[in-house]
C-alpha positions in Angstrom: 12.5 45.5 45.1 10.3 42.5 45.7 8.4 43.2 42.5 11.7 43.4 40.5 12.9 40.1 42.1 9.7 38.4 41.1 10.0 39.7 37.5 13.5 38.5 37.2 12.5 35.1 38.5 9.9 34.7 35.7 12.7 35.1 33.2 14.7 32.1 34.5 13.6 28.9 32.8 12.1 26.4 35.2 14.0 23.1 35.4 11.8 20.3 34.2 10.8 17.6 36.7 12.9 14.5 36.6 9.9 12.5 35.2 9.5 14.9 32.3 13.3 14.9 31.6 13.1 11.1 31.4 10.3 11.3 28.9 12.4 13.7 26.7 15.4 11.5 26.9 13.5 8.3 26.0 11.8 10.1 23.1 15.1 11.3 21.7 16.8 7.9 22.1 13.8 6.1 20.5 14.1 8.5 17.5 17.8 7.9 17.2 17.3 4.1 17.2 14.3 3.9 14.8 15.9 6.3 12.3 19.1 4.1 12.3 21.4 6.8 13.7 22.0 4.3 16.5 22.3 1.0 14.6 21.5 -2.6 15.5 24.4 -4.0 17.6 25.8 -0.6 18.4 26.6 0.3 22.0 25.2 3.4 23.6 27.8 5.8 24.9 28.9 5.3 28.5 26.6 6.6 31.3 28.7 9.6 32.1 29.0 11.2 28.6 25.4 10.3 27.8 24.0 11.9 30.9 26.1 15.0 30.2 24.9 15.1 26.6 21.2 15.2 27.7 21.9 17.4 30.8 20.3 14.9 33.2 21.4 13.0 36.3 22.7 9.4 36.0 19.5 8.4 37.9 17.3 9.9 35.2 19.4 8.3 32.5 19.3 4.9 34.1 15.5 5.0 34.3 15.3 6.2 30.7 17.5 3.3 29.5 15.3 0.9 31.5 12.3 2.3 29.6 14.1 1.6 26.3 14.8 -2.0 27.5 11.1 -2.5 28.3 10.3 -1.4 24.8 12.6 -4.0 23.4 14.9 -1.4 21.8 18.1 -2.2 23.8 19.5 -4.9 25.9 21.7 -4.1 29.0 24.5 -6.6 29.6 26.6 -6.5 32.8 30.2 -5.5 31.8 29.3 -4.9 28.2 26.9 -2.0 28.2 23.7 -1.1 26.5 23.3 -2.5 23.0 20.7 -1.6 20.3 18.6 -4.6 19.4 17.3 -5.7 16.0 13.9 -4.3 14.9 12.3 -7.8 15.3 12.6 -7.3 19.1 11.1 -3.9 19.2 7.6 -3.5 20.7 6.1 -1.7 17.7 2.7 -1.4 19.4 4.3 0.8 22.1 2.9 4.3 21.5 6.3 6.0 21.6 7.9 3.4 19.3 5.0 3.4 16.9 4.8 7.2 16.8 8.6 7.4 16.1 8.3 4.8 13.3 5.4 6.6 11.6 6.8 10.1 12.1 10.1 9.2 10.6 8.6 7.1 7.8 10.1 9.0 4.9 9.3 6.4 2.2 5.9 5.4 3.7 7.3 1.8 4.1 6.0 1.6 7.7 2.5 2.8 6.7 2.6 0.2 3.8 3.3 -2.5 6.3 0.7 -1.1 8.7 -1.9 -1.3 5.9 -1.0 -5.0 5.3 -1.4 -5.9 9.0 -4.6 -3.8 9.3 -6.1 -5.5 6.2 -5.3 -9.0 7.5 -6.8 -8.3 11.0 -9.9 -6.4 9.9 -10.8 -8.7 7.1 -10.7 -11.6 9.5 -12.9 -9.6 11.9 -15.3 -8.7 9.1 -15.6 -12.4 8.3 -16.3 -13.2 11.9 -19.0 -10.5 12.1 -20.6 -11.8 8.9 -20.7 -15.3 10.3 -22.2 -14.5 13.7 -23.8 -11.0 13.8 -27.1 -10.4 15.4 -29.9 -8.1 14.2 -28.9 -5.5 16.8 -25.2 -5.7 15.7 -26.2 -5.3 12.1 -28.3 -2.3 13.0 -25.3 -0.8 14.8 -23.2 -1.0 11.6 -26.1 0.4 9.5 -26.3 3.4 11.9 -22.5 3.9 11.6 -22.7 3.9 7.8 -25.7 6.3 7.9 -23.6 8.6 10.1 -20.9 8.5 7.4 -23.4 9.4 4.7 -24.8 12.3 6.7 -21.3 13.8 7.3 -19.9 13.4 3.8 -19.7 17.1 3.2 -17.6 17.7 6.3 -14.1 16.1 6.2 -13.3 15.8 9.9 -16.8 14.5 10.8 -16.7 12.1 8.0 -13.3 10.7 9.1 -14.5 10.4 12.6 -17.6 8.5 11.4 -15.4 6.3 9.4 -13.4 5.4 12.5 -16.6 4.7 14.4 -17.7 2.2 11.7 -14.4 0.3 11.9 -14.3 0.3 15.7 -17.9 -1.0 15.8 -17.0 -3.9 13.5 -13.9 -4.7 15.6 -15.9 -4.7 18.8 -18.7 -6.8 17.3 -16.2 -9.4 16.0 -15.5 -10.6 19.6 -11.8 -11.1 18.7 -10.3 -9.1 21.6 -6.6 -9.6 20.5 -7.2 -8.6 16.9 -9.4 -5.7 18.1 -6.7 -4.4 20.5 -3.9 -4.6 17.9 -5.9 -3.1 15.1 -7.1 -0.2 17.3 -3.6 0.6 18.4 -2.4 0.7 14.7 -5.5 2.5 13.4 -5.6 5.1 16.2 -1.9 6.2 15.6 -2.2 6.0 11.8 -5.2 8.3 11.5 -3.2 10.9 13.5 -0.6 11.0 10.8 -0.8 13.5 8.0 1.1 11.1 5.8 -1.6 8.4 6.4 -4.4 10.9 5.6 -2.4 11.6 2.4 -4.1 13.2 -0.5 -7.8 13.6 -0.9 -9.0 12.9 -4.4 -12.4 14.5 -5.4 -14.1 11.1 -5.5 -12.6 9.8 -2.3 -15.7 10.2 -0.1 -18.0 8.6 -2.7 -15.7 5.6 -3.2 -15.2 5.2 0.6 -19.0 5.1 1.1 -19.3 2.5 -1.7 -16.6 0.3 -0.2 -18.2 0.5 3.3 -21.6 -0.3 1.8 -20.1 -3.4 0.1 -18.7 -4.5 3.5 -22.1 -4.0 5.2 -24.0 -5.8 2.4 -21.8 -8.9 2.7 -22.3 -8.9 6.5 -26.1 -8.4 6.1 -26.1 -11.5 3.8 -23.9 -13.4 6.2 -21.4 -14.0 3.4 -18.1 -14.6 5.3 -15.8 -14.7 2.2 -17.4 -11.6 0.6 -17.1 -9.6 3.9 -13.4 -10.6 4.2 -12.7 -9.6 0.6 -14.7 -6.4 0.8 -12.8 -5.2 3.9 -9.4 -6.4 2.6 -9.9 -4.6 -0.7 -11.2 -1.4 1.0 -8.2 -1.0 3.3 -5.7 -1.6 0.5 -7.5 0.4 -2.2 -8.2 3.4 0.1 -4.6 3.5 1.1 -3.4 3.5 -2.5 -5.9 6.2 -3.2 -4.5 8.4 -0.5 -0.8 7.4 -0.7 1.6 10.3 -1.2 4.7 9.9 -3.4 7.7 8.7 -1.5 9.4 11.5 0.4 13.0 12.6 0.0 15.2 11.9 3.0 15.0 14.6 5.7 18.0 16.1 7.5 18.4 14.3 10.8 19.1 15.8 14.2 22.6 15.9 15.6 24.1 12.6 16.6 25.1 11.9 20.2 28.8 12.5 19.7 28.4 15.9 17.9 28.6 19.2 19.7 26.2 22.1 19.1 27.6 24.9 17.1 
């Protein structure tokens, strides 16, 4: 009998801990907001129906809404409720928000914008490195480029070596704010299959040439050339990989819809 009871217990789904329930609620609400299913200025449903929709307690729901407010997605007003804020208020460097933006980027518009920001930040950092690099710092970048060349036949290793080159340059620049922002954007972008895009036959060769041009400008301490080489590399490599715009994807059910 005890064995039968234990077997039956295994069939009963375990209830998620409140903390994990909260994460799931936040993730779904973030998706609903960034995809526009919950629009700017729109009020979230009242606490009762919303907690019932997600199958969580009001305590879990309140904590989840608090997380949304911290991310800049909503504003909670006494007597008015919880209102969706304009995108300009969103903390787009927040990992959950940034992931939702990239994952739901059907037209690649977010990745286009990310590329513009990356190019601006990294070109400035490349110029800073060119203007002040030491012999040891130049050697570090040379080693990073050598690692890229040595791994050119293995896609994953080559991509990782590419990341190492960019991270090394960011760290050498000494611009901690630009480094922090660029790393957040770059780290999340390279995890996206859309950002990896297509892989033309000459992509590796061109990528190596572009990195060599960056390194050459830095070795000559040519600030303007280093800035231009990095700026051009980021834009040109994105255009090389960029997929055609995707057709709109069917969205998940809205909050006020019942499951069939």
